[in-house]
C-alpha angles and dihedrals in degrees: 000000000000114000099193136018116194112193126198122182121209108185121220129172106284094352144068123213112219113204110190117189108205123195095231106015100048121218127342122182120206122184113215121198110223113228121208113267093354109154112244093238090058092048089050093049091049093049093050092045087061089053089049091051089051089056095244102111107045099151115085093218091053091049091052092047090050092051091047094052093045092050093047093050092047088051091052091048092051091046091055090050092047092049092050092048092048094045093239115163125222094245100047136014141150118231114247090234094055112116113250107241124172092206091062095056097088095046090046091053093055091048092050090050091052091049092052093049103041127046127229128346091336088076093067091044089053090052092045090052089059094042109038119078121254115265088025127176114230144170134212116204110200110022106172103182100344102257094130091038087064090052092051092048094048096046103036101028093204127197088232135005119195110207117200125189142123090237101200119201115349096337094107091058090048090048093050090050093050093045093047090053092050092048091050092049092049092047093237127146113266093238092063088094116071116190122211111185102195144087109296094246092051093046095047093049088059092053095072093129094049121097113198130204091199144353133201114210120202104137127109112359101206116110097250095049096047093048092046091050092050094046092049091048093047094079094039096056117085123239107280090025127137136238117195126177138178136236110035108174089027110153119201124212118240095038111268127227099257096101093043090051091051092051094054096040132076093235116112105223096155093244092290106187097203114080096214092048091047093051094048091050092049090050092049091051093047094047110036091175086079118084118216101222095180147267117290117191089336093311118119118221122202128177128197119229111265091226115043112200 
């Protein structure tokens, strides 16, 4: 069984050279002709089938890993080309599938300005600080050890912050320590932070009576989990409220199930290869009352219509 596959892509016109460095077999270069509109996962499977035919990849796990890596790298290459063609910047861009809505233009402009002025995740928090109401109620899905929770508490100073995570090992204790320090520094009451140690879907189902002004989603990154989190939050966020989530264009290795799910479902997600992107697009199509304001430093920003008809 292969322990490691290192993939380098050298782009030629109409072809990609795949250079696989194998622990025992050394390097083998395979040139793959790129076919028009061929999905990346099929190109990856075809490339690795050639390696199998050559007798290099004999283990089924290694073949699957090879196809996953090839597909992911082809996706990234196509994304860079698409971004360049569309003039999207690295700090802010609007997905091509996002519905064009005139009423979102002003809000999108202020978000883009924040993304240009402030680096990283702090840009979205800066925008949220100017957008969310004072004494807001928020939720963070996927907390880890509370570092970003502290940022949210300090910047937004909410009336309540629901923190949702599984917190394996000693991470809950570390989170409570970080959150307590942030609360003390911000001069907030200790009970502003509400801890929900559960899977996100289970925790959100128990929050039926909670109305949120905003939520930050950074939990599981597979398609099904992201979409479930967004759908469950949809009815719990007030009109005019905000949904923000991390890791657009995140590519898992080995290849996650987002594309496979899309292929067997009736949802049109344009073959998006990134599970977070695919879930956000599906959500936006299912719930048109949400505006897709854009992607800021790989964080998607959605806002619910102020008047829900």
